[in-house]
C-alpha positions in Angstrom: 19.0 12.8 -0.6 20.1 12.3 3.0 19.1 8.9 4.5 19.5 7.7 8.1 19.6 3.8 8.5 18.1 2.4 11.7 19.4 -1.2 11.9 20.6 -3.0 15.0 22.8 -5.6 13.2 26.1 -3.8 12.0 26.4 -6.3 9.1 22.9 -5.6 7.8 23.4 -1.9 8.3 26.4 -2.0 6.1 24.7 -4.1 3.5 21.9 -1.5 3.3 24.3 1.4 3.1 26.1 -0.5 0.3 23.0 -0.8 -1.7 22.2 2.8 -1.3 25.6 4.2 -2.1 25.1 2.8 -5.6 22.7 5.6 -6.2 24.3 8.9 -7.0 21.2 10.9 -5.6 21.3 9.2 -2.2 23.8 9.8 0.6 23.7 7.8 3.8 24.4 10.1 6.8 25.8 9.1 10.1 27.3 5.6 10.9 26.2 2.5 12.6 27.2 3.8 16.2 25.3 7.1 15.6 22.0 5.4 15.1 22.0 2.1 16.8 20.5 3.4 20.1 17.4 4.6 18.2 15.4 7.6 17.0 16.8 10.0 19.6 20.0 10.4 17.5 18.4 11.0 14.2 17.5 14.7 14.5 21.0 15.6 14.9 21.9 14.0 11.5 19.0 16.0 9.7 18.1 13.3 7.2 15.5 13.7 4.5 14.3 10.1 5.0 14.5 7.3 7.5 15.2 3.7 6.4 14.3 1.2 9.2 14.2 -2.5 9.7 10.9 -4.2 10.8 12.1 -4.2 14.4 11.9 -0.4 14.6 8.3 -0.3 13.8 7.6 -1.0 17.3 9.1 2.3 18.3 7.4 5.8 18.3 7.0 6.8 14.6 6.5 8.9 12.8 9.4 11.1 13.5 8.9 15.0 13.3 12.0 17.1 12.7 12.2 20.7 13.4 12.4 23.3 10.4 13.1 26.9 10.6 11.0 28.7 13.2 8.4 26.6 14.9 7.3 24.5 11.9 8.0 20.8 12.0 8.1 18.2 9.2 7.2 14.6 9.2 10.1 12.4 8.1 9.1 9.8 5.5 10.0 6.2 6.2 11.0 3.3 4.2 10.8 -0.2 6.1 12.5 -3.4 5.1 10.6 -6.5 6.2 9.5 -10.0 5.3 6.8 -10.1 2.7 4.9 -12.8 4.6 5.0 -11.2 8.1 1.6 -9.8 8.1 1.6 -8.5 11.7 4.6 -6.4 10.8 2.9 -5.2 7.6 -0.2 -4.1 9.5 2.0 -2.3 11.9 3.8 -0.5 9.1 0.5 0.5 7.5 -0.4 2.3 10.6 2.8 4.2 10.9 4.3 6.8 8.5 5.9 4.2 6.2 5.8 5.1 2.5 8.2 2.4 1.2 7.6 -1.2 1.9 10.6 -3.3 0.9 10.9 -7.0 0.9 14.0 -8.1 2.5 14.7 -10.7 -0.2 14.5 -8.2 -3.0 16.0 -5.1 -1.2 19.0 -5.0 -3.4 16.7 -4.4 -6.4 13.9 -2.3 -4.7 15.6 -0.2 -2.1 16.8 2.8 -4.2 13.6 3.1 -5.9 11.6 2.8 -2.6 13.7 5.7 -1.1 13.4 8.0 -4.1 9.7 7.4 -4.4 9.0 7.9 -0.7 11.1 11.0 -0.6 9.0 12.5 -3.5 5.8 11.8 -1.6 4.9 8.5 -3.5 4.4 5.1 -2.0 6.6 2.1 -3.0 5.8 -1.6 -2.4 7.9 -4.6 -3.4 5.8 -6.8 -5.7 5.7 -9.7 -3.0 4.6 -7.2 -0.3 1.8 -5.7 -2.5 0.6 -9.2 -3.1 0.6 -9.9 0.7 -1.1 -6.7 1.4 -3.9 -7.4 -1.1 -4.4 -10.7 0.3 -4.7 -9.3 3.7 -7.2 -6.7 2.6 -9.3 -9.3 0.8 -9.4 -11.5 3.9 -10.7 -8.6 6.0 -13.6 -8.3 3.8 -16.3 -10.4 5.2 -19.4 -8.9 3.3 -19.5 -10.3 -0.3 -22.0 -12.0 -2.3 -22.6 -15.6 -0.8 -22.7 -17.0 -4.3 -21.2 -15.4 -7.2 -23.5 -17.4 -9.5 -26.4 -15.6 -8.1 -25.1 -12.2 -9.2 -26.5 -12.4 -12.6 -29.9 -13.3 -11.3 -29.8 -10.5 -8.6 -28.7 -7.7 -10.8 -30.3 -6.2 -13.9 -28.3 -6.0 -17.1 -27.3 -2.5 -16.6 -26.5 -3.0 -12.9 -24.3 -5.9 -14.0 -22.5 -3.7 -16.5 -21.9 -1.2 -13.7 -20.8 -3.8 -11.4 -18.3 -5.3 -13.8 -16.9 -1.8 -14.5 -16.4 -1.2 -10.9 -14.2 -4.2 -10.8 -11.8 -2.2 -13.2 -11.4 0.4 -10.3 -12.8 3.2 -12.4 -14.8 6.2 -11.2 -18.5 6.9 -11.6 -17.7 9.6 -14.1 -15.7 7.0 -16.2 -18.2 4.4 -15.9 -20.8 6.9 -17.1 -18.9 7.7 -20.0 -18.2 4.1 -20.9 -21.9 3.1 -20.7 -23.2 6.4 -22.2 -25.4 7.2 -19.2 -25.5 9.9 -16.6 -23.3 9.9 -13.6 -26.3 10.3 -11.3 -27.7 7.0 -12.9 -24.4 5.2 -12.2 -24.6 6.4 -8.5 -28.1 4.9 -8.3 -27.0 1.7 -9.8 -24.2 1.4 -7.3 -26.5 2.0 -4.4 -28.8 -0.9 -5.6 -25.7 -3.2 -6.2 -24.5 -2.6 -2.7 -28.0 -3.4 -1.3 -28.7 -6.4 -3.5 -25.2 -8.0 -3.0 -25.1 -7.3 0.8 -22.1 -5.1 0.4 -21.1 -2.2 2.7 -18.7 -0.1 0.7 -17.6 0.7 -2.8 -14.3 -0.9 -2.1 -15.9 -4.3 -1.3 -18.0 -4.1 -4.4 -14.9 -3.4 -6.5 -13.1 -6.4 -5.1 -16.2 -8.6 -5.4 -16.5 -7.4 -9.0 -12.8 -8.1 -9.7 -13.2 -11.7 -8.2 -16.3 -12.2 -10.2 -14.7 -11.2 -13.5 -11.9 -13.6 -13.0 -14.0 -16.6 -12.3 -14.1 -19.5 -14.6 -17.0 -19.3 -17.0 -18.9 -22.3 -15.5 -18.9 -20.5 -12.1 -20.5 -17.4 -13.7 -23.3 -19.5 -15.1 -22.2 -19.6 -18.6 -21.3 -23.2 -18.6 
């Protein structure tokens, strides 16, 4: 696994390289001077993955490297950033970043992030995952105005489907769990969205998760 590191601070660059060199499957290509001037130097190194600091997220990512013939491949990217820097996190999400590593836990997470991203998977440090979920939740403006009204708005079956949606499972799985047809589940989901003033299934799933984790008095059982 050939990794090129883009970091303008030579001490930080050396630190990242030291962490990666502890992994037998990872080799850092190039030196600090080869990559300090930016993405233009990267193609000559022919890396399998690009490791960047948050400052490089302002640049023109993703990076496409030439393959044999006219084919090109997109280079996977792992970014190291501060977990509470939401503007940078939003920028990373819009780029080709596959690995999101908290600067404070990079010594623990970096190797796994590189290997996961190179394998086509996504890696998030736990602190960044929490920040990302918080950001997504804050973006959702449509949710039931009062969770206590859910039980009076929905039928018993709709409430069962709603709670199952909070587990993040599919309509097929919900149908299996409740012993009903998938088409019936789809109909219940439609009515749930309408009754609770929700626009998407994702909003409903997050609302259901919040509802399931409320204290019992707030759910009308107290």
